[in-house]
N, C-alpha and C positions, 0 to 999 in steps of 0.2 A: 520634359522631363526625360531619360532617356534609361528603358529599361531591357535588361539584356535574356536574352534565353537559358534554358533551363540547362542546355550545354555551359553557356559561358560563366553563369554564377556553381555549376560545378567546378569546372577549372578552376575559377575562384579558390573554392574550396582545398580543392586539390593542392595546390599551388601552396596556401597556406603552410600547406603541411610538411610542404618541397618533395613530392611524387612525382620526380619526373617521369619516370616509367607510366604511371597511372595516367598523369595528363595525355601520353602519346596514344593510349587506347583508347580515353572517353569515347562516347559515338561509337566505338568499333562495330561494323555488322559483321564480325565475326562468328561465326554461329557456335553455341558453345549448348555443349552436347546434356541430354536432361537430363541423365547419368549423374553427371558431375554436379547439375545444379543440388539435385536430390542431396549427393555425397556431401556438400557445400552446406544446406540446408540443415542436414542431421547433424554438421559438427558444430554448426552455431547452437542447435538447440540445447546439445551436451553441454555447451560451457556457458550459454545467459540463461539458460530457463530455470534451471540449479538452483545459481544462485543468486537469479532477482525473486525469485519465488520462495527460500529461506527467508532471506531478508526481510521481503512485504509480513511473512507471518509471524517474524519473529518483530515488527515494528505493530504488529494490531496486536501480537501479546503483552507489548509495553506499555503501547498507551491504556489498556485496560485492566491493567494490575491491580490498580485502585479501588477497581469492584470488587475482586477477592480479597486483600486486604482489609478493607470495610469488613469482609466476613469473620474476617482474623483477629479485628479490635481495633483501626489504625483512629475509627475514630473517637471511642472512649481514650485511649491510650492519648490522644493527644485535646482531647476535649471539646472536639471538631460540631459547631453546630450544625443542621441542617442544611443553614445557607452556604456557611465554610465549604461543606462536603463538596453542596452542588458548583460552589464557584471554585476549589480545587479540581474539577474536571472540566469546567469551563475555560480554564487560563491554559491548559495544552493547546487547544484551537484557537487562542489570542494569541496565543506563542506563535502559531506555526501559522496566522494570517500575517501576522505582522513579520514576520521571517519570509515571506513565499518570493516576495518580488527581488531582494536582496538576493537569495540561494539561487535564481533563476539567471541573474546575472553572473552571478560567480561558474552555474554549469557551465554556461557561453565562456569566458575569460580563463577556467581553469582545465585539467584535466579532467573528465569526466569521473573516470571510473577511480582516482583518487581525492575526487572530493569526495564521491558518495561515499569510497571508505570510511574517509576521516568524518565525518559523520556520523554515521554508525559507531565506528570508538567513543567516540564523544558522546554520545545519546546513551549508551548502555553505561558507563561512568555516571550521567548524569541520573540513571535509573538506579545505579546502588546508593547514591548520594541522599535517595528518597528514604532510604533505611536510619540514615541519622537526624532525620527530621524530629523533630521536639514539638511544634507547635504550628497552626495556621499558615503563618509567615515563613518558614521554612522549608512548609512542602508546598505552597503558594510559587515561591520562587525558583523548585525543583522543577516543578508541573509545566511552568512557562518556558523555560530553556528546551524540556523537553519536546516539548511541540515546537521550539524554534531548530529545533537538530535534526526532526525528521521531517521534517519540510522538504528532505532533498528528493526523498526516495521515489517520489510520484513523476514529478514533473522526468526527473533524469533516468526512473524505467523506459520513460513514453521515447525520451532523446533515443534510447540505443534500442527500442525497436525500429522508430523512423529510420535509424541508420543506416541497420544490419537486418530487415525484410523486408519485401514486399506488402504494399496493401492487403493484397489478399490473404495473406499469411498471418497479419498481425492480430484477428480476434481474434484467433484461437489461442492463440497467445499467449493475448491480452487478457479471457479470460481463466487461461490456467492460471496467473500472475495474479487475478482475484479470488479465484477459487480456495486459492493457499491462505488465503486470512484464514478461512473457515477452518483450513484444518489446522491452523496454529490457534483458535479458539481452542480447539479439541482437547490437543496437547497440552492447555495452558489449564485447564481446568480437570484434567487426569494430574497433573502434577503440582498443581494447587491442592488435589486431591491429600498427598502424601505430604504436602508440606505440613497442610495443617495436624497431619497426627504427632509431629516431631514437637516434643518435650524438654524444653533449654531454658536457661537464662534467660537467652534473647526474643523479643517476639515473634512467634512465627509469621507474622505480616511482615517484619524486615529482614525476617529469613526470605521471602520471595523476592523481594526486592534486591537483595544483592545476588540470589541464583541468576534471575533472569540477567538482572545487569553484566552480571561475568562472562551468563552463554553470547549473549551479545556482544560486549568487548571482543569473546575470541572472536566468532563470526568477522567483526568486523576488520582483524588483519589476516582470515582466509578472504575477503574481501578486498583486501587492497593488495594481496598477493594477484588474485586469480581475476578478478573482473575488468575485462577488456575496456578498451577508449575509446577513440577513433580508428573505425576499420585499416585508414591508413598510417595506423602503426600498432598496430592489433601482431604480436607476437606468434600466436594460437594458429593464424593463419598464413597460404606460403602467399608469397608475391601475385599468384594469378590469382587464386585465392580473394585477393585485397582487390584487385581488378574486378572481377566477376563480382563483387562488394557494392564497389564503384559505377559499373555499370549497371546493374540492378538499380541504386538509386537514384541514377539518369534517367531510366526510363519510368520507376514513379513520379518524378519529379520532390520527391524529399532531400537530396538533398543530404551532406557531411559536415562533420563537425568545423566551424567555422568561428572564428572570434571578432566578426565586426557586428555591431546591432546595424539592422537596414531596416530604418524607418519606414520604407515604402510596402514593405512586406506587414509592418503593424499598421498601420493606419490601413492595409487590406484588411486585415485580421478585425481592425477593431469597427470596421461597416460593414461584418459579413455579415447576416442576419443572422447564419447558424451558430455563429459566435453568441451572439445573446441568450439563443434559446437553449444552446446549453448550460451557459451560466445561469438561466432563469431553472433548469430542470437541474442542474447542481447543488444549486442554495435547496429548492424543495425537495428533493432525496435524500439529499444530509443535515438538512434542519435535524429530524428525531434522533443524528445518529449519533450526534456528543453525549443527547443526556443518554438514549439507550447501553453507548458503550461505562458509562459511567454508573449507571442505574440499574442494571441489565436482572437482578435479582430479588426476586421480588414474593413474595405469599403467594401461593396458588389460590386460585379462585375461590375454594370451599374454606378455605382459612385456615390452614393445614400447614405450618412454617417446617420446614427439612430443617435437622441440624445445620451448624454451620458446616461441619465438616463433608457434609453430603451433598450442598450446595452446590461448591464447585461442580463434582464429577453430576449433578444432573443437570449442570447449566451447558457443560460441553456436548450434551446431546440437540438442547434448545440447541445449537448452535451448525448439528451435523447438516440439517439439508440444505444451512445457505450454500457452503462449500459443490454441494451435489449441483445444486440448481444453477448456479454458476457455472462451473462444469458443460453441465450440459446443454446453457444456453451459448456456451463459450463453442461447442462443437457444433450446433445448428449454426450458428449466425454466417459461416460464410455458403451455405446453401441456400441462402435465400439471396434470391434476385430481386427484392421490391426495399431496396434498404431502407426506405421511410416509414415504412411500416414494421421493421424489427424495436424501436423503443418503444411508439405506441402501448405496445403487443403485453412488452414487460409491464411499461409502465400501469395498464389495465389489471395484468394480471396480478402485482404485486397490490394495489388498490382492492382488488374483489377477495384476497387473503384476508388482507386486512378488517375488511368489512365485513367479510365472515366471521371472522376469530372474534369481534367487539359484539357482534347479536347471541352468537354461541356461548359468549361470555357474563352479556348481559342474563340471557334466557335461564342461565345454567343459579346465576347469582341470585335470582328470584325462589328458584325450585329448591335451593340448596343455601337458606341464611343461616349460615354460622351462627352457634351463641357465643362462644368464646372462640381465640385461636390456640389448636394445639402446637407439641412439636414433635416431629417424629426422632424418635433416640436412633444413633446408628450403629 
């Protein structure tokens, strides 16, 4: 079996895009000024990070809008049982799982920026269709489609990071991207608090879906216009800056956009132990995520249930620490030299926090046994 060098594979990638000048300078030993590198990274950050972070924040908001809709009466209006409501939350992830592989193939075959922008616009339209649901069947259909069209953002973002940034630059930016979900939860809580006070002929939960769906569609148009695709065709970069990005990818061995599926790389990934360790970690850490994003609003441990208008406002403060922790870990991750120690440390700290929370809540329930559930007025 014939294996190509990193330079040869990168030359194939560049040749596929037709950049002759970039091919001539691949592997060039020409010294690149440090200040020029800093300017390039700053330019990449200003263009990529805001678009990707806002997109991920909207994705996080849209997939959790059902939990706020439950506070404003979607279960009563659609006559949903507890089982049906649970299925409505789970179907989003079933659609996500079903469409993940086709999405990854299309991210490779199609222009990555155009495909990601199109899915943002479509899932925004699907979210608006939630407002038209009149029974469980209609809600189940739109939830499944919502999950399917959201499936492109995570892999697409990782592909863009790998094409534009060096390995040492990726942890901080990836953490900022993940932390933007927490910021999205805060914004959605505040907005839901305001929408909950709307009095009109249309139910407030329907207005909630229409509002966030329209915001997402409008943002999808912005993504279509401004999100760059392959560095080889990025119009916001000069020819010299494109060559710098390509050479940076060459030194890191990450490669540039390629339309051909490479079975050798697939087999290498499937036989790598790290792939299955990360798979196990992702399954274990995300197993509770589906339920918590749908049923994230519960009575307080002492039996006091806030008013439905206060719940979104209180919930936004519960999600505030997650964004802060994500940003803190992202800032500190490049400074750790022992790469293998970071993931166990993060898992241990999360598990410890959960164990302490469980023990404290059980202790509180023993001391303060509620006689009845009260409702706080707003």
